[in-house]
Structure formats: structure tokens, C-alpha cells
N, C-alpha and C positions, 0 to 999 in steps of 0.2 A: 522509407527512412529519408528526412530529408533537413538540409541545415539551412536555416534562414534566419533573418531579422524579424520580429515580431515586437507587438506594442503592450504594454503593460495597461490592464484596465483597471484593475484595483489589487491592493496590496495592503490588507487590511489586519489587524491584530485579532485574534480569536481565543486568546487565552493568555494565561501568565507570560508563557513563552511560545506559543504556537501563531503562526499567522496564514493566512489563506491567500493565494497569489492565483489572480485572474490574467490569462493573456489571449489574446487574437489567436484564432486556429482558422484563419479563411486563406491562409497562402496553400499552394499544392502539395501539402504534406497529407498523407492517409488518415482517416478518422482514428482516433487512440482509442484501445479496448481497455477493459479493466484487468489490472496487472500490468499493463506495459507502463513504461517510463520515457522520459525526456531527460537531456543533460543541457546544464545551461551554463553559458559563460557568465561568472557573475559581474564582473567589471572588466574595463579595458585596459586596467594595469595588470602586473604580474602576480599582484597577491587578490584571490588565490590563484597559483598558476594554473591548476586543473580544472576542469569543468565538474560541477557538482550535480550528480543524478537525482530525481525526484519522481515519484510516482504520480501518474496522474489521478487525480481525486474526481472528476467530474468533466462531463464533455457536455455543452448547451448547444443544442439545435432550435431553431435554424440560424442563430447569431454566429456561430462559427467560433466558440470561445471553450477555453479549457482551464482546469484549475488544478492547483496543487496545496496540499496543507504540508507545512513544514515546522520544525522547532529550532529556534536559535541555539546553537551548540558551540558555534566557533564564530572564528573571522567571518569566514565564506557567508554565511548564513546571517550575521550581524549587517554584513555590507548588503545583502540582498532585503534584508528588511527595512531598509532604508532608500530604497528604489522606489520612485514614484510614478503614479499614473501617468501614461502619456509618453513617458521613456520607452526608448527602443531597446530590446535585449537578443541576445544570439543562443538559439536553441538548435538541438538536432533530437528529431525525434518524427514518430512514434519507433521505440526499441524495445526490443524483449518480446518475451513469449507472456501472452494473456493467460487469465484464467479460463479452462475451459468450461462450456455449460453444454450439457447433454441435449438433444432435443426432446426426449420424453422426461427430463427430469421435474420432479415436482416437489421436492423438498430441500432445503439448506439451511444449515448452520454456518455462519459467517462470525469470525472472532478476530479481532483488532486488540492490539496491544501497543500504547503509546503512540508514536508518529505513524504506525501501520494502519492509522484510523483512515487515511486518505483513499488508499485503493479500496480497502473493504467498503467504504461509502458508495463509492464508483459501483463496485460489484453488486451491493444489494441492491441500488436502483435499478442496475441492468436485471437482476433475477427477479424483482417483482414486475417490473415491465413484461416479462414474459409469463406471468402469473404462477411463478413458484414460491410457495410457501416459505418465508425467509426469516429466521431467527438471527437479529443482530447483537453481538456481544462485544463490550468494549471495557478493556481493564486498563488501570494505571495504580500508581501507589497510594494515590490520595486525593480527594474532592478539589484540592486546588491545582491540579493539574489537569483537570476535565476542560476540554475548551469551552467555554461558557457563551459562545455565540456562534458556533458551529452549526450548519444547517443539515441536519440528520434525516431531512425528506421526509418526514412523517413515520421513520422506521421502529418509534418507540424502544429504542436500545435497552439492552439490559446492562446496567452500569456496574462493574465490580470496582472496589478500591481494596487494596491490601490491609490498609487499616481501618476499613468499615466506616470512613467518614462520610461515605455516600453509597445508596445501592446494597448490592450483595458484598458481605465482608469475605474476601480472598480473591484469588485470582480468576480467570476466565476459566480454567481447568478445572478448578473445584466446582465453580458453577457446574460446568457440564457435566461432571461426574455424580454431582449431588439432583441437579435437576432439570438438565436439558432431556427432551426426548429426541433420541438417536435411533433409528431403526435402519434396516437394511436397504432403505430408500432413500435415505439422508446423505446427501454430498457435503461433506465440510470443507471449510476454506479457512486459510489463517494468513495474517501477515503481522510481524511483530518482533520483539526480541528473538534471539535463538534460543535460549532456554524455555520460553512458553512455546515456541513451536514444536521444541524435542518433546517437550511434555505432551502436547497434544497430538503428537504423531505415536506416541507409545501409549495413549490413552486406551482403555479397555472398550473395544465398540464391537459391533456386528463387523466380520470380517469383510463383508462386501460392502460396507460403507466406504466410499470413496473418499479420500483426503489430498487436497492440493493447498500447498503453501508458497508464499511469496517471501524469499530469503532477502533480509537487509545485508547487504554486503559491500565492501569499501570496492569501489569502481575507478579504476584510472584514466580508461580510455573510454568506456561504455559501449564499446563496437565489438569485442571480442579479438583485440589485437594484441593485448599486453598480457592476458592469463592473470592478472593480479585479482580476479575475484572467483577464482577457480573453487569449485566446492565437490568433497568426496562423494560419489555416488554407486550405488551397487551395479549397474550394467554399464557404466560408460567410464570408469575411473576417476577422472575429474573431468566437471562440466563446468561451463562458463556461467555465471549469474546473470551477465549481460546479454550472452546471446541463447543458450540452451533455457536459460531461465528467464526472469528471478524466479517464475511459477514452476515449481517442482510437483510431481508425485510424491507426497510425503512420505511412501514406502520407498523411495528410491534412495532419500539421503542416508549416508553412513553418517548418522547421527553421534557414535562414540568417537568420530575422528574430527567433530567440528570443535 
């Protein structure tokens, strides 16, 4: 983990409310892994007061650049969307626990909902680079919310919309239950809203199929000091999403308490 000033390479709109931010990462900070995140001081003013966490959506070698995909949801992300290439920005990272990838892994299904798309794209690219057969599923409410110029890295994703305006009609969980080929050699990964992840972890599947999820949680400090992002777990009481997570074994979360 390092705190440093870096430069904005690009900050482009990729959908109605979605932006992709590229930052230089040639400072002495560790190379990020899929599932990890960084925190950004959005501006030099006191609004917003706290840093904002964003999951890594990609890492470009050998240039040393990282990307995040974010959605404009409030004042902080409105300010970030207005930042321009060439400007410096204060970051801390990489933070958190990444998605685990087993040495002998052969097959994966990766599911993204909404703004969870960024870390899942990063993960899917890493899995394919290791010759792991990967199915990418992305879900959102309607066609208008699909980022229209995001680089899916030749993943040929399955698109699910709740209203059926594009791709499969229904959410990713319904698609998996109806069509996905999941056996005991499949590892499942997910990132998105808590209701989607809860349903994903309760999905009927082979008992030996591993499932890893990245939780979207409100983070005040991002470094494990404030306990503001604690989530209930089976074996550890409360675990911090920013420190012990944001990636957790899906079977370890006490979903009824979320």
C-alpha cells in the first residue's frame, strides 16, 4: 500500500452515468490484483471530506497504468467526472484482498451487477490469460444502463436485463439457474449489489463449486482503522470489507444479517 500523487491519463464517459478513469501507476506502488481497490481524494477542498474507494478495473503493462469504472451517484463522483487528463490526483493503494485463483483451475463463471463490472472485467482478463475457460455475465435493469463503449476485452459477455430490453430477460441469477453450465470444477465469482450476491450464494449448485464474492460496502477510512465497513461472517464475527475483504468466500457471509 502506498499513498502518492499520480496523473490522470483519461477520464471518459462510457455510458449514461458510467465513466472510465485511467491513472498512471508507475510509482513504487505494488501492481494491483483483481478484486483489490484504491481510494482517491476527489478534490483538495473539504467536499467531499472522505476519500472514495474504487475497485481496479484493469492494469496495463508495460505502460504502468490502472483503470477504474465508476458510476456518477453523488457530489463526489460528479466532481471526479469533471477531472481532466493531466491533472494530479491523490491515491492510496492497492488495498484489500484480491480474488483467489487456484493453480489447477480450469473453469470459471464471473458475474457482475451494475458498477461491479469493473473488477469482474479485470478478473475475467486475468483468468483468460491463464487459459481458464471463463463465462462473463453482466446484469443491469435496462439496456440504457449498459455501458455502451466499455472494452469487454473480447469476453463476449452474456448480457441480462431485468426488463428484457437487451439480451436475456431477467437477472444474472435467473440466467445461471436456467442456462449456465456449473459443475464441481467450476469456480464462481461475483461483484455487485448485495441482493444479487446473496441470491448467488444461495443458488443451488454442486457443493464443491467454490464461490468468491466482492462486497460493495461503505468505507470511511479504507485501511481497517474505523470498522465502518464491518460485515458479519460465520467464523470471524465481524470482518472489515476493506481489510479482510472486499473479497470473501461466499459461504462465510451471514447473509441473513446483511
